[in-house]
MIDREN-831702 format. One record per residue: x negated, y, z negated of N, C-alpha, C in turn; residue in one letter; chain. Coordinates in pm, 1 decimal. Each point is the difference from the previous one (the first is absolute). Layout:
BEGIN
<<X, Y, Z>, <X, Y, Z>, <X, Y, Z>, 'a', 'A'>;
...
***
This chain:
BEGIN
<<-649.4, 6744.1, 10141.2>, <126.7, -65.3, 19.9>, <80.6, -4.5, -129.0>, 'm', 'A'>;
<<-65.6, -42.6, -108.0>, <69.0, -6.1, -127.8>, <40.1, 140.1, -43.2>, 'i', 'A'>;
<<-90.6, 97.3, 19.8>, <29.5, 137.5, -37.9>, <120.4, 53.8, 75.6>, 'a', 'A'>;
<<9.5, -31.8, 129.0>, <113.7, 51.1, 76.8>, <130.3, -63.4, -46.5>, 's', 'A'>;
<<-0.9, -128.4, -40.8>, <121.7, -63.9, -53.6>, <40.9, 66.2, -131.3>, 'r', 'A'>;
<<-101.1, 30.7, -84.6>, <32.3, 65.4, -126.8>, <60.8, 137.6, 23.5>, 'l', 'A'>;
<<-55.6, 71.7, 94.4>, <52.4, 133.8, 29.0>, <143.3, -5.5, 51.4>, 'l', 'A'>;
<<32.8, -100.1, 79.3>, <136.9, -8.4, 51.8>, <97.7, -38.0, -109.8>, 't', 'A'>;
<<-46.2, -65.1, -105.9>, <88.1, -40.2, -109.8>, <18.8, 111.9, -102.6>, 'r', 'A'>;
<<-95.8, 93.8, -9.9>, <12.8, 108.0, -96.5>, <107.3, 97.9, 45.0>, 'l', 'A'>;
<<79.6, 47.1, -91.0>, <100.9, 99.0, 37.6>, <-65.9, 127.9, 53.3>, 'p', 'A'>;
<<65.8, 62.3, 91.2>, <-51.1, 120.6, 63.3>, <-28.0, 109.2, -104.0>, 'v', 'A'>;
<<83.2, 10.5, -101.0>, <-19.4, 103.6, -102.6>, <-129.3, -23.7, -78.0>, 'r', 'A'>;
<<-30.7, -124.6, -28.2>, <-122.8, -30.5, -72.3>, <-122.4, 35.5, 84.0>, 'l', 'A'>;
<<4.3, -31.8, 129.6>, <-110.6, 34.4, 89.7>, <-16.0, 151.3, 6.7>, 'i', 'A'>;
<<109.7, 71.7, 11.2>, <-5.6, 145.7, 5.6>, <-57.9, 56.2, -129.5>, 'a', 'A'>;
<<42.1, -57.0, -113.5>, <-51.7, 47.0, -128.7>, <-150.5, -25.1, -10.8>, 'a', 'A'>;
<<-46.4, -115.7, 45.1>, <-142.9, -31.4, -3.4>, <-79.7, 95.3, 88.7>, 'l', 'A'>;
<<49.2, 24.8, 120.4>, <-69.0, 91.5, 90.4>, <-4.1, 141.6, -57.8>, 'l', 'A'>;
<<110.8, 41.4, -59.6>, <4.1, 131.9, -61.1>, <-100.9, 9.6, -114.9>, 'f', 'A'>;
<<-5.7, -104.5, -83.0>, <-94.2, -0.8, -113.3>, <-143.9, 5.3, 49.8>, 'a', 'A'>;
<<-32.7, -74.7, 103.7>, <-135.2, 2.9, 54.6>, <-33.6, 137.1, 57.3>, 'l', 'A'>;
<<92.8, 59.5, 69.8>, <-22.8, 133.7, 56.3>, <-16.8, 101.9, -111.9>, 'a', 'A'>;
<<80.7, -11.8, -105.0>, <-10.4, 93.6, -111.7>, <-135.2, -13.1, -68.8>, 'a', 'A'>;
<<-49.5, -119.4, -14.0>, <-132.3, -18.7, -59.8>, <-107.4, 66.9, 84.0>, 'l', 'A'>;
<<9.6, -12.3, 129.3>, <-97.2, 63.8, 88.6>, <5.0, 151.0, -10.7>, 'g', 'A'>;
<<117.3, 56.1, -7.7>, <15.0, 144.3, -12.2>, <-52.3, 46.6, -135.4>, 'v', 'A'>;
<<30.7, -73.0, -106.6>, <-44.9, 39.8, -132.8>, <-151.7, -1.1, -7.7>, 'a', 'A'>;
<<-63.7, -98.5, 59.1>, <-145.1, -7.4, -2.6>, <-60.8, 119.2, 73.2>, 't', 'A'>;
<<54.2, 32.9, 114.8>, <-51.5, 113.0, 76.7>, <23.7, 130.6, -74.2>, 't', 'A'>;
<<116.6, 16.3, -60.6>, <30.8, 124.0, -69.8>, <-89.7, 19.7, -121.7>, 'a', 'A'>;
<<-41.7, -106.8, -63.8>, <-84.5, 11.6, -118.4>, <-143.5, 37.2, 35.3>, 'q', 'A'>;
<<-42.6, -28.0, 120.3>, <-137.1, 32.3, 40.7>, <-8.0, 149.3, 28.4>, 'a', 'A'>;
<<-73.2, 71.1, -84.7>, <-13.4, 144.6, 18.0>, <-119.9, 49.9, -78.3>, 'a', 'A'>;
<<-60.3, 104.8, 50.5>, <-111.1, 63.9, -69.7>, <44.6, 141.5, -37.8>, 'v', 'A'>;
<<-20.1, 32.0, -124.7>, <28.3, 133.7, -50.2>, <-128.2, 81.8, 3.3>, 'q', 'A'>;
<<10.3, 123.6, 46.0>, <-111.6, 93.9, -7.2>, <39.3, 101.6, -106.6>, 'v', 'A'>;
<<-75.3, 1.3, -109.4>, <24.5, 91.2, -110.9>, <-99.2, 115.8, 9.9>, 'h', 'A'>;
<<49.0, 120.3, -17.8>, <-82.5, 120.2, 8.6>, <-26.0, 52.3, -141.5>, 'f', 'A'>;
<<-128.2, 5.1, -37.9>, <-40.6, 33.6, -136.5>, <-85.6, 125.9, -4.6>, 'h', 'A'>;
<<6.9, 67.4, -114.4>, <-94.8, 107.6, -29.4>, <-60.6, -24.9, -137.2>, 's', 'A'>;
<<-121.3, 47.8, -14.4>, <-73.9, -8.1, -125.8>, <-28.1, 142.8, -42.1>, 'f', 'A'>;
<<38.1, 35.7, -121.7>, <-13.5, 139.1, -44.4>, <-144.6, 45.1, -12.3>, 'n', 'A'>;
<<-88.7, -91.1, -34.6>, <-140.7, 34.6, -12.4>, <-31.1, 69.2, -131.7>, 'g', 'A'>;
<<-128.4, 11.4, -27.1>, <-44.8, 63.8, -122.6>, <-142.6, 47.3, 19.0>, 's', 'A'>;
<<-22.8, 124.4, -21.2>, <-135.6, 51.9, 10.8>, <-89.3, -56.4, -110.8>, 'l', 'A'>;
<<59.4, -36.1, -113.6>, <-77.1, -52.1, -112.6>, <-45.5, -143.4, 21.5>, 'f', 'A'>;
<<74.4, -76.0, 79.1>, <-33.7, -141.0, 20.7>, <-51.6, -28.1, 140.9>, 'f', 'A'>;
<<-30.2, 103.8, 75.7>, <-66.6, -17.1, 128.2>, <84.8, -49.7, 115.0>, 'g', 'A'>;
<<131.4, -7.9, -15.7>, <85.4, -41.2, 110.8>, <77.4, 120.4, 49.1>, 'r', 'A'>;
<<-16.2, 30.8, 126.2>, <73.6, 110.5, 59.1>, <141.8, -45.4, 31.5>, 'y', 'A'>;
<<93.5, 94.2, 14.7>, <133.5, -38.8, 47.2>, <-13.6, -77.6, 130.8>, 'p', 'A'>;
<<87.6, -96.8, 19.7>, <-15.5, -92.9, 112.3>, <137.2, -51.2, 42.3>, 'h', 'A'>;
<<10.2, -42.7, 124.1>, <118.6, -67.7, 48.5>, <-42.7, -122.1, 79.9>, 't', 'A'>;
<<85.3, -103.4, -1.7>, <-31.0, -124.9, 68.2>, <129.2, -77.5, 23.5>, 'f', 'A'>;
<<-9.7, -108.9, 74.4>, <115.7, -85.3, 27.1>, <-25.3, -140.3, -53.4>, 'v', 'A'>;
<<108.5, -65.4, -39.5>, <-3.8, -138.6, -45.1>, <91.9, -80.0, 91.1>, 'v', 'A'>;
<<-49.5, -112.3, 49.4>, <81.3, -91.8, 81.0>, <31.0, -122.0, -85.3>, 'f', 'A'>;
<<127.7, -33.9, -12.6>, <42.5, -118.2, -74.7>, <112.4, -69.2, 74.3>, 'e', 'A'>;
<<-3.0, -131.6, -0.4>, <110.3, -73.2, 59.4>, <-45.5, -127.1, 67.0>, 'g', 'A'>;
<<82.4, -43.2, 94.4>, <-23.1, -125.4, 69.6>, <23.3, 20.3, 148.2>, 't', 'A'>;
<<-94.1, -48.2, 80.7>, <17.4, 3.2, 145.2>, <92.9, -113.8, 42.0>, 'l', 'A'>;
<<50.3, 6.4, 121.1>, <93.5, -100.8, 49.4>, <-58.6, -141.1, -2.5>, 'a', 'A'>;
<<-132.0, -11.9, 12.9>, <-62.3, -133.3, -2.8>, <-26.8, -50.3, -142.1>, 'd', 'A'>;
<<44.4, 76.8, -100.6>, <-17.6, -39.9, -139.1>, <-123.7, 55.9, -67.6>, 'g', 'A'>;
<<-85.0, 69.6, 75.1>, <-121.7, 58.0, -57.5>, <37.6, 106.9, -102.3>, 't', 'A'>;
<<-56.7, -11.5, -120.4>, <22.7, 98.9, -104.8>, <-91.6, 120.2, 22.3>, 'q', 'A'>;
<<53.4, 119.4, -21.3>, <-75.4, 123.1, 17.9>, <-4.4, 73.4, -133.8>, 'v', 'A'>;
<<-119.6, 37.4, -43.6>, <-18.2, 81.6, -119.8>, <-132.6, 74.8, 16.0>, 'n', 'A'>;
<<7.7, 116.9, 64.3>, <-119.7, 77.4, 33.8>, <26.8, 147.0, -27.8>, 'q', 'A'>;
<<-106.7, 76.7, -14.9>, <16.8, 145.0, -11.3>, <-117.9, 68.6, 65.8>, 'n', 'A'>;
<<26.8, 120.0, 51.7>, <-101.7, 73.0, 75.1>, <13.0, 150.1, -22.3>, 'y', 'A'>;
<<-113.8, 61.7, -20.8>, <-9.9, 145.0, -6.2>, <-123.1, 40.8, 79.5>, 'g', 'A'>;
<<-16.4, 127.2, 19.6>, <-111.9, 51.8, 78.5>, <-76.3, 97.8, -87.3>, 'f', 'A'>;
<<-132.5, -10.3, 0.8>, <-79.7, 85.7, -87.0>, <-136.9, 26.9, 59.8>, 's', 'A'>;
<<-66.5, 96.4, -58.9>, <-140.5, 25.5, 34.1>, <-86.2, -99.9, -75.4>, 'a', 'A'>;
<<-108.1, -42.3, 60.8>, <-94.8, -87.9, -69.5>, <-70.7, 74.6, -113.1>, 'r', 'A'>;
<<-19.1, 130.0, 17.5>, <-71.4, 80.6, -97.7>, <78.2, 129.7, -19.9>, 'n', 'A'>;
<<54.7, 19.5, -119.5>, <82.5, 118.3, -26.4>, <-76.4, 130.7, 19.4>, 's', 'A'>;
<<-124.0, 3.9, -44.5>, <-79.0, 123.7, 13.6>, <-16.9, 36.9, 146.5>, 'a', 'A'>;
<<-26.8, -100.1, 84.9>, <-14.6, 25.1, 143.7>, <130.1, 53.5, 58.1>, 'e', 'A'>;
<<112.1, -56.8, -41.6>, <130.1, 42.7, 52.0>, <32.2, 143.6, -38.3>, 'a', 'A'>;
<<-40.7, 38.5, -120.7>, <30.1, 134.4, -48.1>, <-90.4, 104.9, 64.6>, 'i', 'A'>;
<<-124.3, -35.7, 27.2>, <-97.1, 100.1, 44.4>, <-28.2, 5.1, 149.0>, 't', 'A'>;
<<25.9, -109.0, 72.8>, <-49.5, 0.2, 137.6>, <105.7, -14.3, 108.3>, 's', 'A'>;
<<127.0, 10.9, -32.6>, <100.4, -18.4, 104.3>, <21.4, -146.5, 28.0>, 'g', 'A'>;
<<-31.4, -44.2, 121.3>, <17.9, -141.5, 33.1>, <-97.5, -85.7, -79.7>, 'd', 'A'>;
<<50.9, -111.2, -53.3>, <-80.7, -86.6, -85.0>, <24.9, -146.3, 35.3>, 'a', 'A'>;
<<-93.3, -84.1, -39.7>, <17.8, -144.5, 17.9>, <128.7, -42.6, -71.7>, 'a', 'A'>;
<<68.5, -95.1, 57.7>, <132.0, -38.7, -48.4>, <5.3, -148.2, -34.6>, 'h', 'A'>;
<<109.9, -38.2, -66.9>, <24.9, -141.3, -30.3>, <148.1, -20.8, -26.6>, 'm', 'A'>;
<<40.9, -124.2, 17.2>, <133.1, -40.6, -41.7>, <-15.7, -46.7, -144.5>, 'i', 'A'>;
<<81.6, 54.5, -86.1>, <-8.4, -25.5, -143.1>, <118.3, -86.0, -42.5>, 'l', 'A'>;
<<-24.7, -101.4, -84.5>, <109.9, -78.9, -55.3>, <3.0, 19.3, -150.9>, 't', 'A'>;
<<118.2, -12.4, -54.5>, <23.5, 18.2, -143.1>, <18.2, -135.7, -67.5>, 'e', 'A'>;
<<-27.1, -5.0, -129.4>, <27.3, -120.5, -77.9>, <148.1, -2.4, -36.2>, 't', 'A'>;
<<49.5, -115.8, -38.1>, <140.2, -9.6, -42.9>, <25.6, 90.1, -120.7>, 'q', 'A'>;
<<-95.7, 8.2, -91.2>, <15.0, 86.4, -117.3>, <13.2, 145.7, 42.9>, 'r', 'A'>;
<<-85.9, 43.1, 91.3>, <4.8, 138.9, 46.4>, <131.9, 28.4, 71.3>, 't', 'A'>;
<<45.3, -94.1, 82.7>, <126.8, 19.3, 70.8>, <113.3, 21.4, -99.9>, 'i', 'A'>;
<<-3.0, -75.7, -108.3>, <103.2, 13.5, -103.2>, <1.3, 135.7, -67.8>, 'g', 'A'>;
<<-108.6, 73.8, 10.6>, <-10.1, 131.5, -63.3>, <27.4, 115.4, 97.0>, 'e', 'A'>;
<<47.0, -33.7, 119.5>, <23.7, 103.6, 101.1>, <149.7, 25.9, 16.5>, 't', 'A'>;
<<32.3, 96.1, 83.6>, <139.0, 35.0, 30.6>, <41.5, -69.3, 129.1>, 'n', 'A'>;
<<102.6, -84.6, -5.3>, <56.2, -55.6, 123.5>, <113.1, 92.8, 42.7>, 'r', 'A'>;
<<-19.7, 65.8, 112.6>, <97.1, 99.8, 44.7>, <117.5, -61.7, 75.2>, 'h', 'A'>;
<<-27.4, -87.6, 93.7>, <105.2, -63.7, 78.5>, <-58.6, -119.6, 72.2>, 'f', 'A'>;
<<88.6, -81.6, 55.2>, <-41.6, -120.5, 72.3>, <76.7, -10.2, 130.5>, 's', 'A'>;
<<-63.6, -62.0, 98.3>, <60.5, -22.1, 130.7>, <-25.3, -145.8, 37.8>, 'v', 'A'>;
<<100.8, -67.2, 53.6>, <-16.4, -137.4, 47.0>, <-43.4, 2.4, 145.4>, 't', 'A'>;
<<-100.4, -81.1, 32.5>, <-49.5, -6.4, 137.1>, <6.6, -142.9, 52.4>, 'v', 'A'>;
<<5.6, -10.7, 131.3>, <-2.3, -129.5, 66.5>, <-143.3, -52.6, 5.4>, 's', 'A'>;
<<-14.3, -125.8, 36.6>, <-133.8, -57.4, 18.0>, <-79.6, 81.0, 102.2>, 'd', 'A'>;
<<66.9, 38.1, 107.2>, <-68.8, 76.2, 104.7>, <-47.7, 135.6, -52.3>, 'r', 'A'>;
<<84.2, 69.6, -74.4>, <-39.9, 128.7, -58.1>, <-114.1, -19.3, -99.8>, 'q', 'A'>;
<<8.3, -103.9, -80.6>, <-105.7, -28.7, -97.1>, <-134.2, -16.7, 71.1>, 'y', 'A'>;
<<-0.5, -76.7, 106.7>, <-124.8, -20.4, 76.0>, <-49.3, 131.4, 62.2>, 'r', 'A'>;
<<90.7, 83.0, 43.6>, <-36.9, 131.0, 55.7>, <-62.1, 88.1, -108.6>, 'r', 'A'>;
<<56.6, -6.0, -119.8>, <-55.4, 77.6, -111.2>, <-140.8, -48.1, -34.7>, 'l', 'A'>;
<<-20.4, -131.6, -2.4>, <-134.1, -53.1, -27.1>, <-98.7, 44.5, 107.2>, 'l', 'A'>;
<<42.2, 1.1, 125.4>, <-87.7, 45.2, 108.6>, <-38.4, 146.8, -20.7>, 'a', 'A'>;
<<92.7, 80.8, -45.1>, <-28.9, 141.7, -26.1>, <-100.0, 13.3, -115.1>, 'e', 'A'>;
<<17.8, -78.4, -103.0>, <-91.8, 3.4, -114.2>, <-140.6, -38.6, 44.5>, 'i', 'A'>;
<<-10.0, -102.3, 81.2>, <-130.8, -43.1, 51.9>, <-62.3, 110.2, 85.8>, 'i', 'A'>;
<<81.8, 68.3, 78.9>, <-51.7, 109.7, 83.3>, <-57.7, 111.9, -87.1>, 'a', 'A'>;
<<65.7, 32.9, -108.6>, <-53.3, 102.9, -90.9>, <-127.5, -51.1, -66.1>, 'w', 'A'>;
<<1.1, -125.1, -42.5>, <-118.7, -56.8, -66.1>, <-120.2, -0.5, 92.9>, 'r', 'A'>;
<<21.8, -36.7, 127.0>, <-109.2, -18.8, 94.6>, <-30.3, 121.4, 85.8>, 'd', 'A'>;
<<61.6, 113.2, -31.1>, <-25.5, 119.7, 79.2>, <-150.1, 30.5, -2.6>, 'y', 'A'>;
<<-60.1, 23.4, 116.6>, <-145.0, 23.3, 2.2>, <-36.3, 138.1, -56.9>, 'p', 'A'>;
<<-98.5, 2.7, -83.7>, <-47.6, 126.8, -56.1>, <83.6, 46.2, -117.1>, 'g', 'A'>;
<<-36.4, 113.0, -56.3>, <73.5, 55.2, -114.2>, <142.0, 37.5, 43.2>, 'p', 'A'>;
<<100.4, -43.5, -75.4>, <138.6, 21.5, 39.7>, <82.3, 65.6, -110.9>, 'y', 'A'>;
<<-49.4, -4.0, -123.1>, <72.2, 59.7, -111.9>, <-26.1, 150.6, -2.5>, 'y', 'A'>;
<<106.0, 75.8, -18.8>, <-13.1, 144.2, -17.5>, <104.5, 41.0, -102.8>, 'n', 'A'>;
<<-42.5, 61.8, -107.0>, <88.8, 35.0, -110.5>, <120.4, 81.8, 45.4>, 'l', 'A'>;
<<-17.9, 82.5, 102.4>, <108.3, 87.9, 44.4>, <80.7, -52.6, 118.9>, 'd', 'A'>;
<<-61.8, -81.5, 83.7>, <69.0, -38.7, 124.1>, <15.5, -150.3, 21.1>, 't', 'A'>;
<<-64.1, -83.0, -81.7>, <6.9, -144.9, 22.3>, <-28.7, -74.5, -130.3>, 'n', 'A'>;
<<89.0, 16.7, -96.4>, <-19.7, -63.2, -129.7>, <103.8, -111.0, -22.7>, 'n', 'A'>;
<<14.2, -43.5, -124.3>, <93.2, -109.4, -30.4>, <143.4, 35.5, 39.1>, 'c', 'A'>;
<<37.1, 126.0, -12.0>, <135.4, 41.6, 36.3>, <21.7, -14.8, 149.9>, 'i', 'A'>;
<<-96.3, 40.0, 79.6>, <12.9, -14.1, 145.6>, <8.4, -147.9, 39.6>, 'h', 'A'>;
<<-75.1, -84.0, -68.2>, <4.3, -144.4, 24.3>, <140.2, -55.8, -29.1>, 'f', 'A'>;
<<53.2, 31.9, -116.2>, <133.2, -49.1, -36.6>, <107.3, 64.2, 89.5>, 'v', 'A'>;
<<-22.5, 123.5, 42.7>, <94.1, 64.0, 92.6>, <8.0, -78.8, 129.9>, 'a', 'A'>;
<<-112.2, -47.8, 47.0>, <-0.8, -79.8, 123.6>, <77.4, -129.9, -19.2>, 'r', 'A'>;
<<-17.7, -65.2, -114.6>, <75.5, -122.0, -29.4>, <149.4, 32.9, -3.9>, 'i', 'A'>;
<<34.5, 109.2, -65.9>, <140.7, 41.4, -8.3>, <58.7, 27.5, 138.2>, 'a', 'A'>;
<<-75.0, 66.9, 84.9>, <46.9, 26.7, 136.9>, <25.0, -130.0, 75.2>, 'e', 'A'>;
<<-88.9, -97.2, -18.3>, <14.5, -127.4, 71.1>, <122.0, -79.4, -44.2>, 'l', 'A'>;
<<50.6, 26.7, -121.0>, <123.1, -67.5, -43.4>, <122.7, 87.9, 22.7>, 'v', 'A'>;
<<-18.7, 110.9, 72.7>, <112.4, 81.3, 42.4>, <39.0, 114.5, -91.7>, 'g', 'A'>;
<<-89.4, 39.4, -89.0>, <31.6, 110.3, -89.6>, <-55.7, 131.7, 53.2>, 'l', 'A'>;
<<65.9, 109.1, -37.3>, <-54.1, 132.4, 27.0>, <-103.8, 24.0, -108.9>, 'q', 'A'>;
<<-126.9, 17.6, 38.4>, <-107.2, 4.6, -99.9>, <-111.0, 97.3, 38.4>, 'a', 'A'>;
<<37.6, 120.1, 39.0>, <-102.9, 99.6, 29.5>, <-71.7, 37.3, -130.2>, 'd', 'A'>;
<<-115.1, 64.1, 13.9>, <-78.8, 38.0, -118.4>, <-24.7, 150.9, 5.2>, 'v', 'A'>;
<<90.1, 78.6, -59.0>, <-22.6, 143.8, -4.9>, <-125.0, 32.1, -82.4>, 'p', 'A'>;
<<-64.7, 107.8, 33.3>, <-125.1, 38.1, -65.8>, <13.5, 5.9, -152.7>, 'e', 'A'>;
<<116.1, 43.2, -49.1>, <22.1, 9.6, -144.8>, <-7.8, -135.1, -71.5>, 'd', 'A'>;
<<12.5, -108.6, 75.3>, <4.9, -133.6, -61.2>, <-125.2, -84.3, 25.0>, 'y', 'A'>;
<<-99.1, 51.3, 68.7>, <-113.4, -84.3, 40.8>, <-80.0, -57.8, -115.9>, 't', 'A'>;
<<13.8, 55.7, -118.2>, <-75.0, -51.2, -117.0>, <93.2, -34.4, -115.7>, 'r', 'A'>;
<<126.9, -19.9, 29.8>, <99.4, -25.8, -104.6>, <84.7, -121.5, 36.6>, 'r', 'A'>;
<<-54.0, -120.1, -21.1>, <69.4, -122.2, 44.1>, <141.7, -16.4, -54.2>, 'p', 'A'>;
<<20.4, 18.7, -129.6>, <134.0, -18.2, -56.2>, <96.8, 103.1, 57.6>, 'k', 'A'>;
<<-41.6, 125.7, 5.5>, <85.2, 105.1, 56.1>, <29.5, -29.6, 147.1>, 'a', 'A'>;
<<-99.1, -50.6, 73.7>, <22.3, -30.6, 141.3>, <99.4, -114.5, 15.8>, 'w', 'A'>;
<<-13.7, -106.6, -79.6>, <96.4, -110.5, 11.4>, <140.1, 44.7, -42.0>, 'l', 'A'>;
<<10.9, 92.2, -93.9>, <131.1, 58.0, -31.8>, <54.1, 78.4, 119.1>, 'n', 'A'>;
<<-87.1, 69.7, 69.1>, <37.2, 72.6, 122.6>, <51.5, -98.2, 106.4>, 'y', 'A'>;
<<-70.1, -111.6, 17.8>, <44.6, -102.9, 95.3>, <136.4, -54.8, -43.1>, 'v', 'A'>;
<<18.1, -21.1, -129.2>, <128.7, -47.2, -52.0>, <111.3, 97.9, 37.5>, 't', 'A'>;
<<-21.9, 128.6, -20.9>, <100.7, 102.0, 34.4>, <32.2, -0.1, 149.1>, 'r', 'A'>;
<<-101.2, -20.9, 82.6>, <19.1, 6.9, 145.0>, <52.7, -128.8, 61.5>, 'n', 'A'>;
<<16.0, -103.0, -80.5>, <51.7, -128.1, 48.2>, <109.5, -49.0, -94.5>, 'n', 'A'>;
<<114.7, 69.2, -2.7>, <105.7, -35.4, -96.4>, <52.6, -142.1, 17.3>, 'p', 'A'>;
<<-17.1, -58.9, 116.6>, <47.0, -138.0, 22.3>, <-71.8, -99.5, -89.7>, 'r', 'A'>;
<<-113.9, 39.7, -56.8>, <-71.9, -87.8, -92.6>, <78.6, -22.6, -127.7>, 'l', 'A'>;
<<85.0, 95.0, -35.3>, <76.5, -11.3, -123.1>, <-87.8, 4.8, -123.7>, 'g', 'A'>;
<<-115.2, 63.9, 9.7>, <-96.6, 5.1, -111.0>, <13.7, 130.5, -76.8>, 'a', 'A'>;
<<-41.6, -4.1, -124.5>, <-4.4, 117.8, -84.9>, <-140.8, 56.0, -2.3>, 'e', 'A'>;
<<-12.4, 128.6, -12.4>, <-131.5, 60.1, -16.6>, <-54.6, -34.7, -138.3>, 'e', 'A'>;
<<-130.4, -8.3, -10.8>, <-64.4, -32.5, -126.8>, <-50.0, 129.6, -62.8>, 'i', 'A'>;
<<44.5, 28.4, -123.4>, <-41.8, 125.4, -65.8>, <-148.3, 1.8, -32.2>, 'p', 'A'>;
***
């Protein structure tokens, strides 16, 4: 009752301004909630035991306020097995913050909460695939990241010339998706 009397006494312009401000706050909060998917390559080094690699980093905030800071790559559990036997035992590999800082970030894509959850489901499917799933030529880290790229709407085929060249492949994806507005990495 008291609230309704106060509302009738407030000028219409003030009520409109308050409603507009509340609506703007709601829109700003929703617009700020976003997860970025960053596509990275690691040049690798034969001297230090790290092969060239590609992976994705998820950073941002979901609509419910949950902070996201994760990264995922796909690899063989045993490099020798992957090189010599075709299909090999696989794993989802994560990088340290220091290692991420030493890699090439090629481009980023913003995804919705729903897309983010779909990407996580895909990562879990690769992780939990029954039996040996890694293959240096047909199912390696590049193929894994290509699937993530496809799920966010990018053209991300993997021509045979690029199956073992993560940086060159991500540059290829950059060329084939000019809407990203990204530069190739030399």
